[in-house]
PDB file of N, CA, C, O and CB in Angstrom:
ATOM      1  N   MET A   1     -33.726   0.625 -44.944  1.00  0.00           N
ATOM      2  CA  MET A   1     -32.400   1.125 -44.633  1.00  0.00           C
ATOM      3  C   MET A   1     -31.550  -0.063 -44.196  1.00  0.00           C
ATOM      4  O   MET A   1     -31.858  -0.718 -43.200  1.00  0.00           O
ATOM      5  CB  MET A   1     -32.449   2.235 -43.527  1.00  0.00           C
ATOM      6  N   GLY A   2     -30.511  -0.333 -44.920  1.00  0.00           N
ATOM      7  CA  GLY A   2     -29.672  -1.487 -44.633  1.00  0.00           C
ATOM      8  C   GLY A   2     -28.432  -1.104 -43.834  1.00  0.00           C
ATOM      9  O   GLY A   2     -28.072   0.063 -43.682  1.00  0.00           O
ATOM     10  N   PHE A   3     -27.826  -2.129 -43.352  1.00  0.00           N
ATOM     11  CA  PHE A   3     -26.600  -1.956 -42.572  1.00  0.00           C
ATOM     12  C   PHE A   3     -25.411  -2.180 -43.503  1.00  0.00           C
ATOM     13  O   PHE A   3     -25.290  -3.239 -44.120  1.00  0.00           O
ATOM     14  CB  PHE A   3     -26.554  -2.943 -41.347  1.00  0.00           C
ATOM     15  N   PHE A   4     -24.543  -1.191 -43.600  1.00  0.00           N
ATOM     16  CA  PHE A   4     -23.425  -1.268 -44.528  1.00  0.00           C
ATOM     17  C   PHE A   4     -22.108  -1.424 -43.772  1.00  0.00           C
ATOM     18  O   PHE A   4     -22.025  -1.007 -42.616  1.00  0.00           O
ATOM     19  CB  PHE A   4     -23.383  -0.022 -45.420  1.00  0.00           C
ATOM     20  N   PRO A   5     -21.097  -1.998 -44.368  1.00  0.00           N
ATOM     21  CA  PRO A   5     -19.811  -2.179 -43.699  1.00  0.00           C
ATOM     22  C   PRO A   5     -19.191  -0.875 -43.197  1.00  0.00           C
ATOM     23  O   PRO A   5     -18.481  -0.876 -42.191  1.00  0.00           O
ATOM     24  CB  PRO A   5     -18.853  -2.853 -44.634  1.00  0.00           C
ATOM     25  N   HIS A   6     -19.455   0.239 -43.891  1.00  0.00           N
ATOM     26  CA  HIS A   6     -18.870   1.484 -43.408  1.00  0.00           C
ATOM     27  C   HIS A   6     -19.518   1.923 -42.089  1.00  0.00           C
ATOM     28  O   HIS A   6     -18.891   2.654 -41.323  1.00  0.00           O
ATOM     29  CB  HIS A   6     -19.021   2.586 -44.466  1.00  0.00           C
ATOM     30  N   ASP A   7     -20.755   1.497 -41.805  1.00  0.00           N
ATOM     31  CA  ASP A   7     -21.378   1.765 -40.510  1.00  0.00           C
ATOM     32  C   ASP A   7     -20.635   1.028 -39.406  1.00  0.00           C
ATOM     33  O   ASP A   7     -20.393   1.578 -38.331  1.00  0.00           O
ATOM     34  CB  ASP A   7     -22.862   1.355 -40.523  1.00  0.00           C
ATOM     35  N   LEU A   8     -20.280  -0.207 -39.678  1.00  0.00           N
ATOM     36  CA  LEU A   8     -19.522  -1.004 -38.708  1.00  0.00           C
ATOM     37  C   LEU A   8     -18.157  -0.374 -38.445  1.00  0.00           C
ATOM     38  O   LEU A   8     -17.718  -0.303 -37.297  1.00  0.00           O
ATOM     39  CB  LEU A   8     -19.353  -2.452 -39.211  1.00  0.00           C
ATOM     40  N   ALA A   9     -17.499   0.073 -39.476  1.00  0.00           N
ATOM     41  CA  ALA A   9     -16.199   0.717 -39.318  1.00  0.00           C
ATOM     42  C   ALA A   9     -16.323   1.991 -38.497  1.00  0.00           C
ATOM     43  O   ALA A   9     -15.451   2.287 -37.681  1.00  0.00           O
ATOM     44  CB  ALA A   9     -15.584   1.028 -40.684  1.00  0.00           C
ATOM     45  N   GLY A  10     -17.390   2.743 -38.700  1.00  0.00           N
ATOM     46  CA  GLY A  10     -17.611   3.961 -37.912  1.00  0.00           C
ATOM     47  C   GLY A  10     -17.826   3.666 -36.446  1.00  0.00           C
ATOM     48  O   GLY A  10     -17.253   4.318 -35.573  1.00  0.00           O
ATOM     49  N   TRP A  11     -18.676   2.657 -36.181  1.00  0.00           N
ATOM     50  CA  TRP A  11     -18.923   2.294 -34.786  1.00  0.00           C
ATOM     51  C   TRP A  11     -17.676   1.724 -34.123  1.00  0.00           C
ATOM     52  O   TRP A  11     -17.424   2.001 -32.951  1.00  0.00           O
ATOM     53  CB  TRP A  11     -20.060   1.287 -34.698  1.00  0.00           C
ATOM     54  N   LEU A  12     -16.900   0.940 -34.844  1.00  0.00           N
ATOM     55  CA  LEU A  12     -15.651   0.419 -34.265  1.00  0.00           C
ATOM     56  C   LEU A  12     -14.684   1.548 -33.941  1.00  0.00           C
ATOM     57  O   LEU A  12     -13.970   1.488 -32.940  1.00  0.00           O
ATOM     58  CB  LEU A  12     -14.986  -0.578 -35.228  1.00  0.00           C
ATOM     59  N   THR A  13     -14.658   2.568 -34.774  1.00  0.00           N
ATOM     60  CA  THR A  13     -13.806   3.723 -34.500  1.00  0.00           C
ATOM     61  C   THR A  13     -14.266   4.459 -33.249  1.00  0.00           C
ATOM     62  O   THR A  13     -13.452   4.835 -32.405  1.00  0.00           O
ATOM     63  CB  THR A  13     -13.797   4.675 -35.696  1.00  0.00           C
ATOM     64  N   VAL A  14     -15.568   4.662 -33.135  1.00  0.00           N
ATOM     65  CA  VAL A  14     -16.113   5.353 -31.961  1.00  0.00           C
ATOM     66  C   VAL A  14     -15.859   4.543 -30.689  1.00  0.00           C
ATOM     67  O   VAL A  14     -15.381   5.075 -29.687  1.00  0.00           O
ATOM     68  CB  VAL A  14     -17.629   5.606 -32.137  1.00  0.00           C
ATOM     69  N   VAL A  15     -16.181   3.261 -30.741  1.00  0.00           N
ATOM     70  CA  VAL A  15     -15.995   2.396 -29.565  1.00  0.00           C
ATOM     71  C   VAL A  15     -14.514   2.288 -29.209  1.00  0.00           C
ATOM     72  O   VAL A  15     -14.156   2.323 -28.032  1.00  0.00           O
ATOM     73  CB  VAL A  15     -16.586   0.986 -29.823  1.00  0.00           C
ATOM     74  N   GLY A  16     -13.662   2.160 -30.204  1.00  0.00           N
ATOM     75  CA  GLY A  16     -12.227   2.081 -29.954  1.00  0.00           C
ATOM     76  C   GLY A  16     -11.685   3.356 -29.331  1.00  0.00           C
ATOM     77  O   GLY A  16     -10.859   3.300 -28.420  1.00  0.00           O
ATOM     78  N   SER A  17     -12.141   4.500 -29.811  1.00  0.00           N
ATOM     79  CA  SER A  17     -11.697   5.780 -29.252  1.00  0.00           C
ATOM     80  C   SER A  17     -12.159   5.944 -27.816  1.00  0.00           C
ATOM     81  O   SER A  17     -11.388   6.364 -26.953  1.00  0.00           O
ATOM     82  CB  SER A  17     -12.213   6.939 -30.098  1.00  0.00           C
ATOM     83  N   LEU A  18     -13.417   5.613 -27.560  1.00  0.00           N
ATOM     84  CA  LEU A  18     -13.936   5.723 -26.188  1.00  0.00           C
ATOM     85  C   LEU A  18     -13.231   4.759 -25.241  1.00  0.00           C
ATOM     86  O   LEU A  18     -12.948   5.102 -24.093  1.00  0.00           O
ATOM     87  CB  LEU A  18     -15.444   5.456 -26.168  1.00  0.00           C
ATOM     88  N   THR A  19     -12.950   3.553 -25.725  1.00  0.00           N
ATOM     89  CA  THR A  19     -12.238   2.578 -24.899  1.00  0.00           C
ATOM     90  C   THR A  19     -10.836   3.072 -24.580  1.00  0.00           C
ATOM     91  O   THR A  19     -10.378   2.938 -23.445  1.00  0.00           O
ATOM     92  CB  THR A  19     -12.172   1.214 -25.605  1.00  0.00           C
ATOM     93  N   GLY A  20     -10.157   3.632 -25.549  1.00  0.00           N
ATOM     94  CA  GLY A  20      -8.824   4.184 -25.324  1.00  0.00           C
ATOM     95  C   GLY A  20      -8.843   5.338 -24.339  1.00  0.00           C
ATOM     96  O   GLY A  20      -7.973   5.438 -23.474  1.00  0.00           O
ATOM     97  N   ALA A  21      -9.842   6.217 -24.471  1.00  0.00           N
ATOM     98  CA  ALA A  21      -9.960   7.347 -23.544  1.00  0.00           C
ATOM     99  C   ALA A  21     -10.259   6.855 -22.134  1.00  0.00           C
ATOM    100  O   ALA A  21      -9.708   7.372 -21.162  1.00  0.00           O
ATOM    101  CB  ALA A  21     -11.060   8.320 -24.010  1.00  0.00           C
ATOM    102  N   MET A  22     -11.135   5.853 -22.024  1.00  0.00           N
ATOM    103  CA  MET A  22     -11.461   5.309 -20.701  1.00  0.00           C
ATOM    104  C   MET A  22     -10.242   4.645 -20.074  1.00  0.00           C
ATOM    105  O   MET A  22     -10.003   4.794 -18.876  1.00  0.00           O
ATOM    106  CB  MET A  22     -12.620   4.301 -20.801  1.00  0.00           C
ATOM    107  N   TRP A  23      -9.473   3.919 -20.869  1.00  0.00           N
ATOM    108  CA  TRP A  23      -8.253   3.283 -20.364  1.00  0.00           C
ATOM    109  C   TRP A  23      -7.288   4.342 -19.846  1.00  0.00           C
ATOM    110  O   TRP A  23      -6.685   4.158 -18.789  1.00  0.00           O
ATOM    111  CB  TRP A  23      -7.577   2.433 -21.467  1.00  0.00           C
ATOM    112  N   PHE A  24      -7.133   5.445 -20.571  1.00  0.00           N
ATOM    113  CA  PHE A  24      -6.229   6.516 -20.154  1.00  0.00           C
ATOM    114  C   PHE A  24      -6.692   7.139 -18.838  1.00  0.00           C
ATOM    115  O   PHE A  24      -5.879   7.373 -17.943  1.00  0.00           O
ATOM    116  CB  PHE A  24      -6.136   7.594 -21.246  1.00  0.00           C
ATOM    117  N   VAL A  25      -7.986   7.407 -18.717  1.00  0.00           N
ATOM    118  CA  VAL A  25      -8.523   8.007 -17.492  1.00  0.00           C
ATOM    119  C   VAL A  25      -8.333   7.064 -16.309  1.00  0.00           C
ATOM    120  O   VAL A  25      -7.935   7.498 -15.228  1.00  0.00           O
ATOM    121  CB  VAL A  25     -10.017   8.352 -17.664  1.00  0.00           C
ATOM    122  N   ILE A  26      -8.611   5.791 -16.502  1.00  0.00           N
ATOM    123  CA  ILE A  26      -8.440   4.813 -15.423  1.00  0.00           C
ATOM    124  C   ILE A  26      -6.974   4.708 -15.026  1.00  0.00           C
ATOM    125  O   ILE A  26      -6.658   4.645 -13.838  1.00  0.00           O
ATOM    126  CB  ILE A  26      -8.975   3.431 -15.849  1.00  0.00           C
ATOM    127  N   LYS A  27      -6.088   4.690 -15.995  1.00  0.00           N
ATOM    128  CA  LYS A  27      -4.659   4.589 -15.701  1.00  0.00           C
ATOM    129  C   LYS A  27      -4.171   5.808 -14.929  1.00  0.00           C
ATOM    130  O   LYS A  27      -3.408   5.670 -13.973  1.00  0.00           O
ATOM    131  CB  LYS A  27      -3.857   4.432 -16.995  1.00  0.00           C
ATOM    132  N   VAL A  28      -4.595   6.974 -15.328  1.00  0.00           N
ATOM    133  CA  VAL A  28      -4.128   8.207 -14.690  1.00  0.00           C
ATOM    134  C   VAL A  28      -4.713   8.358 -13.287  1.00  0.00           C
ATOM    135  O   VAL A  28      -4.038   8.874 -12.396  1.00  0.00           O
ATOM    136  CB  VAL A  28      -4.498   9.424 -15.546  1.00  0.00           C
ATOM    137  N   THR A  29      -5.933   7.927 -13.078  1.00  0.00           N
ATOM    138  CA  THR A  29      -6.576   8.150 -11.782  1.00  0.00           C
ATOM    139  C   THR A  29      -6.452   6.945 -10.860  1.00  0.00           C
ATOM    140  O   THR A  29      -5.754   7.014  -9.849  1.00  0.00           O
ATOM    141  CB  THR A  29      -8.039   8.489 -11.980  1.00  0.00           C
ATOM    142  N   PHE A  30      -7.101   5.869 -11.183  1.00  0.00           N
ATOM    143  CA  PHE A  30      -7.182   4.734 -10.269  1.00  0.00           C
ATOM    144  C   PHE A  30      -5.856   4.003 -10.111  1.00  0.00           C
ATOM    145  O   PHE A  30      -5.459   3.681  -8.991  1.00  0.00           O
ATOM    146  CB  PHE A  30      -8.231   3.771 -10.747  1.00  0.00           C
ATOM    147  N   VAL A  31      -5.181   3.742 -11.190  1.00  0.00           N
ATOM    148  CA  VAL A  31      -3.928   2.986 -11.101  1.00  0.00           C
ATOM    149  C   VAL A  31      -2.887   3.798 -10.341  1.00  0.00           C
ATOM    150  O   VAL A  31      -2.164   3.250  -9.508  1.00  0.00           O
ATOM    151  CB  VAL A  31      -3.401   2.619 -12.512  1.00  0.00           C
ATOM    152  N   LYS A  32      -2.800   5.087 -10.613  1.00  0.00           N
ATOM    153  CA  LYS A  32      -1.857   5.941  -9.905  1.00  0.00           C
ATOM    154  C   LYS A  32      -2.202   5.992  -8.415  1.00  0.00           C
ATOM    155  O   LYS A  32      -1.313   5.919  -7.567  1.00  0.00           O
ATOM    156  CB  LYS A  32      -1.856   7.360 -10.507  1.00  0.00           C
ATOM    157  N   SER A  33      -3.473   6.116  -8.106  1.00  0.00           N
ATOM    158  CA  SER A  33      -3.906   6.150  -6.710  1.00  0.00           C
ATOM    159  C   SER A  33      -3.579   4.843  -5.998  1.00  0.00           C
ATOM    160  O   SER A  33      -3.122   4.858  -4.855  1.00  0.00           O
ATOM    161  CB  SER A  33      -5.405   6.430  -6.625  1.00  0.00           C
ATOM    162  N   MET A  34      -3.807   3.722  -6.658  1.00  0.00           N
ATOM    163  CA  MET A  34      -3.514   2.428  -6.037  1.00  0.00           C
ATOM    164  C   MET A  34      -2.008   2.252  -5.829  1.00  0.00           C
ATOM    165  O   MET A  34      -1.583   1.714  -4.806  1.00  0.00           O
ATOM    166  CB  MET A  34      -4.069   1.278  -6.902  1.00  0.00           C
ATOM    167  N   ASN A  35      -1.212   2.696  -6.780  1.00  0.00           N
ATOM    168  CA  ASN A  35       0.238   2.607  -6.618  1.00  0.00           C
ATOM    169  C   ASN A  35       0.711   3.475  -5.458  1.00  0.00           C
ATOM    170  O   ASN A  35       1.556   3.050  -4.670  1.00  0.00           O
ATOM    171  CB  ASN A  35       0.949   3.022  -7.911  1.00  0.00           C
ATOM    172  N   ASP A  36       0.172   4.686  -5.347  1.00  0.00           N
ATOM    173  CA  ASP A  36       0.520   5.560  -4.230  1.00  0.00           C
ATOM    174  C   ASP A  36       0.092   4.942  -2.904  1.00  0.00           C
ATOM    175  O   ASP A  36       0.818   5.023  -1.913  1.00  0.00           O
ATOM    176  CB  ASP A  36      -0.129   6.937  -4.406  1.00  0.00           C
ATOM    177  N   LEU A  37      -1.083   4.330  -2.887  1.00  0.00           N
ATOM    178  CA  LEU A  37      -1.564   3.680  -1.672  1.00  0.00           C
ATOM    179  C   LEU A  37      -0.667   2.507  -1.289  1.00  0.00           C
ATOM    180  O   LEU A  37      -0.364   2.328  -0.110  1.00  0.00           O
ATOM    181  CB  LEU A  37      -3.009   3.203  -1.857  1.00  0.00           C
ATOM    182  N   ASN A  38      -0.242   1.714  -2.253  1.00  0.00           N
ATOM    183  CA  ASN A  38       0.657   0.593  -1.972  1.00  0.00           C
ATOM    184  C   ASN A  38       1.984   1.088  -1.413  1.00  0.00           C
ATOM    185  O   ASN A  38       2.531   0.485  -0.490  1.00  0.00           O
ATOM    186  CB  ASN A  38       0.897  -0.235  -3.239  1.00  0.00           C
ATOM    187  N   LYS A  39       2.507   2.183  -1.965  1.00  0.00           N
ATOM    188  CA  LYS A  39       3.755   2.747  -1.441  1.00  0.00           C
ATOM    189  C   LYS A  39       3.580   3.244  -0.014  1.00  0.00           C
ATOM    190  O   LYS A  39       4.463   3.055   0.823  1.00  0.00           O
ATOM    191  CB  LYS A  39       4.242   3.891  -2.333  1.00  0.00           C
ATOM    192  N   ALA A  40       2.447   3.879   0.269  1.00  0.00           N
ATOM    193  CA  ALA A  40       2.180   4.371   1.616  1.00  0.00           C
ATOM    194  C   ALA A  40       2.064   3.215   2.609  1.00  0.00           C
ATOM    195  O   ALA A  40       2.583   3.298   3.722  1.00  0.00           O
ATOM    196  CB  ALA A  40       0.900   5.212   1.632  1.00  0.00           C
ATOM    197  N   ILE A  41       1.396   2.155   2.214  1.00  0.00           N
ATOM    198  CA  ILE A  41       1.248   0.985   3.089  1.00  0.00           C
ATOM    199  C   ILE A  41       2.606   0.346   3.353  1.00  0.00           C
ATOM    200  O   ILE A  41       2.894  -0.056   4.480  1.00  0.00           O
ATOM    201  CB  ILE A  41       0.285  -0.049   2.463  1.00  0.00           C
ATOM    202  N   THR A  42       3.434   0.252   2.330  1.00  0.00           N
ATOM    203  CA  THR A  42       4.769  -0.312   2.504  1.00  0.00           C
ATOM    204  C   THR A  42       5.582   0.540   3.471  1.00  0.00           C
ATOM    205  O   THR A  42       6.283   0.007   4.331  1.00  0.00           O
ATOM    206  CB  THR A  42       5.491  -0.423   1.149  1.00  0.00           C
ATOM    207  N   GLY A  43       5.493   1.850   3.335  1.00  0.00           N
ATOM    208  CA  GLY A  43       6.189   2.746   4.253  1.00  0.00           C
ATOM    209  C   GLY A  43       5.699   2.587   5.682  1.00  0.00           C
ATOM    210  O   GLY A  43       6.500   2.592   6.616  1.00  0.00           O
ATOM    211  N   LEU A  44       4.397   2.447   5.859  1.00  0.00           N
ATOM    212  CA  LEU A  44       3.846   2.248   7.201  1.00  0.00           C
ATOM    213  C   LEU A  44       4.294   0.917   7.791  1.00  0.00           C
ATOM    214  O   LEU A  44       4.572   0.832   8.987  1.00  0.00           O
ATOM    215  CB  LEU A  44       2.318   2.315   7.165  1.00  0.00           C
ATOM    216  N   GLN A  45       4.367  -0.119   6.967  1.00  0.00           N
ATOM    217  CA  GLN A  45       4.834  -1.409   7.467  1.00  0.00           C
ATOM    218  C   GLN A  45       6.273  -1.311   7.948  1.00  0.00           C
ATOM    219  O   GLN A  45       6.621  -1.884   8.980  1.00  0.00           O
ATOM    220  CB  GLN A  45       4.710  -2.484   6.382  1.00  0.00           C
ATOM    221  N   ASP A  46       7.110  -0.594   7.214  1.00  0.00           N
ATOM    222  CA  ASP A  46       8.498  -0.418   7.630  1.00  0.00           C
ATOM    223  C   ASP A  46       8.578   0.360   8.935  1.00  0.00           C
ATOM    224  O   ASP A  46       9.368   0.021   9.816  1.00  0.00           O
ATOM    225  CB  ASP A  46       9.297   0.297   6.539  1.00  0.00           C
ATOM    226  N   THR A  47       7.768   1.396   9.060  1.00  0.00           N
ATOM    227  CA  THR A  47       7.746   2.187  10.292  1.00  0.00           C
ATOM    228  C   THR A  47       7.284   1.335  11.468  1.00  0.00           C
ATOM    229  O   THR A  47       7.852   1.416  12.557  1.00  0.00           O
ATOM    230  CB  THR A  47       6.831   3.415  10.132  1.00  0.00           C
ATOM    231  N   LEU A  48       6.264   0.526  11.254  1.00  0.00           N
ATOM    232  CA  LEU A  48       5.768  -0.324  12.335  1.00  0.00           C
ATOM    233  C   LEU A  48       6.802  -1.367  12.751  1.00  0.00           C
ATOM    234  O   LEU A  48       6.888  -1.712  13.929  1.00  0.00           O
ATOM    235  CB  LEU A  48       4.475  -1.015  11.911  1.00  0.00           C
ATOM    236  N   LYS A  49       7.588  -1.872  11.802  1.00  0.00           N
ATOM    237  CA  LYS A  49       8.650  -2.812  12.157  1.00  0.00           C
ATOM    238  C   LYS A  49       9.678  -2.142  13.045  1.00  0.00           C
ATOM    239  O   LYS A  49      10.160  -2.750  14.001  1.00  0.00           O
ATOM    240  CB  LYS A  49       9.324  -3.371  10.901  1.00  0.00           C
ATOM    241  N   ILE A  50      10.025  -0.886  12.744  1.00  0.00           N
ATOM    242  CA  ILE A  50      10.983  -0.145  13.568  1.00  0.00           C
ATOM    243  C   ILE A  50      10.427   0.049  14.972  1.00  0.00           C
ATOM    244  O   ILE A  50      11.137  -0.165  15.955  1.00  0.00           O
ATOM    245  CB  ILE A  50      11.315   1.222  12.929  1.00  0.00           C
ATOM    246  N   TYR A  51       9.151   0.457  15.075  1.00  0.00           N
ATOM    247  CA  TYR A  51       8.539   0.652  16.391  1.00  0.00           C
ATOM    248  C   TYR A  51       8.441  -0.660  17.150  1.00  0.00           C
ATOM    249  O   TYR A  51       8.644  -0.688  18.363  1.00  0.00           O
ATOM    250  CB  TYR A  51       7.151   1.276  16.250  1.00  0.00           C
ATOM    251  N   ASP A  52       8.137  -1.736  16.462  1.00  0.00           N
ATOM    252  CA  ASP A  52       8.055  -3.042  17.111  1.00  0.00           C
ATOM    253  C   ASP A  52       9.415  -3.430  17.675  1.00  0.00           C
ATOM    254  O   ASP A  52       9.503  -3.958  18.783  1.00  0.00           O
ATOM    255  CB  ASP A  52       7.555  -4.114  16.121  1.00  0.00           C
ATOM    256  N   HIS A  53      10.461  -3.173  16.923  1.00  0.00           N
ATOM    257  CA  HIS A  53      11.819  -3.469  17.395  1.00  0.00           C
ATOM    258  C   HIS A  53      12.156  -2.613  18.609  1.00  0.00           C
ATOM    259  O   HIS A  53      12.764  -3.107  19.559  1.00  0.00           O
ATOM    260  CB  HIS A  53      12.853  -3.232  16.270  1.00  0.00           C
ATOM    261  N   ARG A  54      11.773  -1.340  18.596  1.00  0.00           N
ATOM    262  CA  ARG A  54      12.037  -0.459  19.740  1.00  0.00           C
ATOM    263  C   ARG A  54      11.290  -0.931  20.975  1.00  0.00           C
ATOM    264  O   ARG A  54      11.828  -0.884  22.082  1.00  0.00           O
ATOM    265  CB  ARG A  54      11.643   0.985  19.411  1.00  0.00           C
ATOM    266  N   ILE A  55      10.048  -1.388  20.795  1.00  0.00           N
ATOM    267  CA  ILE A  55       9.271  -1.889  21.936  1.00  0.00           C
ATOM    268  C   ILE A  55       9.917  -3.148  22.498  1.00  0.00           C
ATOM    269  O   ILE A  55       9.995  -3.312  23.715  1.00  0.00           O
ATOM    270  CB  ILE A  55       7.808  -2.177  21.522  1.00  0.00           C
ATOM    271  N   ASP A  56      10.381  -4.038  21.624  1.00  0.00           N
ATOM    272  CA  ASP A  56      11.065  -5.245  22.096  1.00  0.00           C
ATOM    273  C   ASP A  56      12.308  -4.880  22.888  1.00  0.00           C
ATOM    274  O   ASP A  56      12.570  -5.477  23.932  1.00  0.00           O
ATOM    275  CB  ASP A  56      11.438  -6.153  20.915  1.00  0.00           C
ATOM    276  N   ASP A  57      13.086  -3.902  22.407  1.00  0.00           N
ATOM    277  CA  ASP A  57      14.275  -3.454  23.133  1.00  0.00           C
ATOM    278  C   ASP A  57      13.892  -2.867  24.488  1.00  0.00           C
ATOM    279  O   ASP A  57      14.569  -3.111  25.487  1.00  0.00           O
ATOM    280  CB  ASP A  57      15.053  -2.416  22.306  1.00  0.00           C
ATOM    281  N   HIS A  58      12.825  -2.108  24.523  1.00  0.00           N
ATOM    282  CA  HIS A  58      12.376  -1.500  25.776  1.00  0.00           C
ATOM    283  C   HIS A  58      11.946  -2.581  26.770  1.00  0.00           C
ATOM    284  O   HIS A  58      12.272  -2.496  27.953  1.00  0.00           O
ATOM    285  CB  HIS A  58      11.214  -0.517  25.516  1.00  0.00           C
ATOM    286  N   GLU A  59      11.224  -3.583  26.304  1.00  0.00           N
ATOM    287  CA  GLU A  59      10.802  -4.676  27.190  1.00  0.00           C
ATOM    288  C   GLU A  59      12.006  -5.444  27.710  1.00  0.00           C
ATOM    289  O   GLU A  59      12.028  -5.862  28.868  1.00  0.00           O
ATOM    290  CB  GLU A  59       9.845  -5.632  26.456  1.00  0.00           C
ATOM    291  N   THR A  60      13.011  -5.632  26.857  1.00  0.00           N
ATOM    292  CA  THR A  60      14.231  -6.321  27.295  1.00  0.00           C
ATOM    293  C   THR A  60      14.931  -5.512  28.381  1.00  0.00           C
ATOM    294  O   THR A  60      15.375  -6.079  29.379  1.00  0.00           O
ATOM    295  CB  THR A  60      15.187  -6.557  26.101  1.00  0.00           C
ATOM    296  N   ARG A  61      15.038  -4.196  28.204  1.00  0.00           N
ATOM    297  CA  ARG A  61      15.671  -3.350  29.226  1.00  0.00           C
ATOM    298  C   ARG A  61      14.909  -3.400  30.536  1.00  0.00           C
ATOM    299  O   ARG A  61      15.514  -3.492  31.604  1.00  0.00           O
ATOM    300  CB  ARG A  61      15.768  -1.904  28.741  1.00  0.00           C
ATOM    301  N   ILE A  62      13.585  -3.339  30.465  1.00  0.00           N
ATOM    302  CA  ILE A  62      12.778  -3.391  31.692  1.00  0.00           C
ATOM    303  C   ILE A  62      12.988  -4.722  32.407  1.00  0.00           C
ATOM    304  O   ILE A  62      13.137  -4.760  33.628  1.00  0.00           O
ATOM    305  CB  ILE A  62      11.275  -3.186  31.370  1.00  0.00           C
ATOM    306  N   ARG A  63      13.000  -5.813  31.643  1.00  0.00           N
ATOM    307  CA  ARG A  63      13.196  -7.131  32.254  1.00  0.00           C
ATOM    308  C   ARG A  63      14.569  -7.219  32.921  1.00  0.00           C
ATOM    309  O   ARG A  63      14.686  -7.745  34.028  1.00  0.00           O
ATOM    310  CB  ARG A  63      13.047  -8.246  31.196  1.00  0.00           C
ATOM    311  N   LEU A  64      15.603  -6.708  32.259  1.00  0.00           N
ATOM    312  CA  LEU A  64      16.941  -6.730  32.843  1.00  0.00           C
ATOM    313  C   LEU A  64      17.013  -5.889  34.113  1.00  0.00           C
ATOM    314  O   LEU A  64      17.637  -6.291  35.095  1.00  0.00           O
ATOM    315  CB  LEU A  64      17.963  -6.231  31.831  1.00  0.00           C
ATOM    316  N   LEU A  65      16.375  -4.724  34.091  1.00  0.00           N
ATOM    317  CA  LEU A  65      16.363  -3.884  35.294  1.00  0.00           C
ATOM    318  C   LEU A  65      15.598  -4.552  36.434  1.00  0.00           C
ATOM    319  O   LEU A  65      16.021  -4.481  37.588  1.00  0.00           O
ATOM    320  CB  LEU A  65      15.744  -2.518  34.981  1.00  0.00           C
ATOM    321  N   GLU A  66      14.483  -5.195  36.121  1.00  0.00           N
ATOM    322  CA  GLU A  66      13.732  -5.892  37.171  1.00  0.00           C
ATOM    323  C   GLU A  66      14.537  -7.059  37.730  1.00  0.00           C
ATOM    324  O   GLU A  66      14.531  -7.289  38.939  1.00  0.00           O
ATOM    325  CB  GLU A  66      12.383  -6.394  36.626  1.00  0.00           C
ATOM    326  N   ASP A  67      15.229  -7.798  36.865  1.00  0.00           N
ATOM    327  CA  ASP A  67      16.081  -8.890  37.343  1.00  0.00           C
ATOM    328  C   ASP A  67      17.206  -8.356  38.212  1.00  0.00           C
ATOM    329  O   ASP A  67      17.523  -8.933  39.252  1.00  0.00           O
ATOM    330  CB  ASP A  67      16.659  -9.682  36.163  1.00  0.00           C
ATOM    331  N   TRP A  68      17.809  -7.254  37.786  1.00  0.00           N
ATOM    332  CA  TRP A  68      18.894  -6.663  38.569  1.00  0.00           C
ATOM    333  C   TRP A  68      18.374  -6.188  39.920  1.00  0.00           C
ATOM    334  O   TRP A  68      19.033  -6.377  40.942  1.00  0.00           O
ATOM    335  CB  TRP A  68      19.543  -5.493  37.804  1.00  0.00           C
ATOM    336  N   ARG A  69      17.171  -5.561  39.930  1.00  0.00           N
ATOM    337  CA  ARG A  69      16.611  -5.065  41.184  1.00  0.00           C
ATOM    338  C   ARG A  69      16.320  -6.219  42.142  1.00  0.00           C
ATOM    339  O   ARG A  69      16.598  -6.121  43.337  1.00  0.00           O
ATOM    340  CB  ARG A  69      15.331  -4.259  40.918  1.00  0.00           C
ATOM    341  N   GLU A  70      15.759  -7.314  41.618  1.00  0.00           N
ATOM    342  CA  GLU A  70      15.471  -8.464  42.475  1.00  0.00           C
ATOM    343  C   GLU A  70      16.767  -9.022  43.057  1.00  0.00           C
ATOM    344  O   GLU A  70      16.814  -9.371  44.237  1.00  0.00           O
ATOM    345  CB  GLU A  70      14.718  -9.561  41.683  1.00  0.00           C
ATOM    346  N   HIS A  71      17.807  -9.109  42.252  1.00  0.00           N
ATOM    347  CA  HIS A  71      19.080  -9.625  42.743  1.00  0.00           C
ATOM    348  C   HIS A  71      19.700  -8.648  43.741  1.00  0.00           C
ATOM    349  O   HIS A  71      20.266  -9.080  44.745  1.00  0.00           O
ATOM    350  CB  HIS A  71      20.048  -9.885  41.569  1.00  0.00           C
ATOM    351  N   HIS A  72      19.609  -7.363  43.493  1.00  0.00           N
ATOM    352  CA  HIS A  72      20.174  -6.349  44.362  1.00  0.00           C
ATOM    353  C   HIS A  72      19.417  -6.300  45.686  1.00  0.00           C
ATOM    354  O   HIS A  72      20.035  -6.153  46.740  1.00  0.00           O
ATOM    355  CB  HIS A  72      20.145  -4.980  43.676  1.00  0.00           C
ATOM    356  N   ASP A  73      18.091  -6.422  45.650  1.00  0.00           N
ATOM    357  CA  ASP A  73      17.281  -6.395  46.882  1.00  0.00           C
ATOM    358  C   ASP A  73      17.557  -7.629  47.727  1.00  0.00           C
ATOM    359  O   ASP A  73      17.449  -7.560  48.951  1.00  0.00           O
ATOM    360  CB  ASP A  73      15.771  -6.309  46.547  1.00  0.00           C
ATOM    361  N   ASP A  74      17.909  -8.754  47.116  1.00  0.00           N
ATOM    362  CA  ASP A  74      18.195  -9.977  47.877  1.00  0.00           C
ATOM    363  C   ASP A  74      19.488  -9.842  48.668  1.00  0.00           C
ATOM    364  O   ASP A  74      19.621 -10.475  49.716  1.00  0.00           O
ATOM    365  CB  ASP A  74      18.282 -11.185  46.939  1.00  0.00           C
ATOM    366  N   ASN A  75      20.430  -9.056  48.217  1.00  0.00           N
ATOM    367  CA  ASN A  75      21.720  -8.914  48.908  1.00  0.00           C
ATOM    368  C   ASN A  75      21.646  -8.016  50.125  1.00  0.00           C
ATOM    369  O   ASN A  75      22.561  -8.045  50.949  1.00  0.00           O
ATOM    370  CB  ASN A  75      22.754  -8.374  47.961  1.00  0.00           C
ATOM    371  N   GLU A  76      20.637  -7.246  50.273  1.00  0.00           N
ATOM    372  CA  GLU A  76      20.540  -6.332  51.420  1.00  0.00           C
ATOM    373  C   GLU A  76      20.006  -6.982  52.637  1.00  0.00           C
ATOM    374  O   GLU A  76      19.871  -6.334  53.675  1.00  0.00           O
ATOM    375  CB  GLU A  76      19.691  -5.173  51.093  1.00  0.00           C
TER     376      GLU A  76
END
């Protein structure tokens, strides 16, 4: 039993079809999931920057109040 060119063409068709199907499944599942995860991480980074800014503002207010209290207590 010999190997004929039409056997090669058949196997290339099968392998090509399976590769295309696998690419589609990977694109729909893993790539979409990774893109969603990247968007979620970006959103969390933005939220953390806002909270970090709020904490810095809060620390500045506390420092100003403590400075004012020290100055006010010295005058009494």
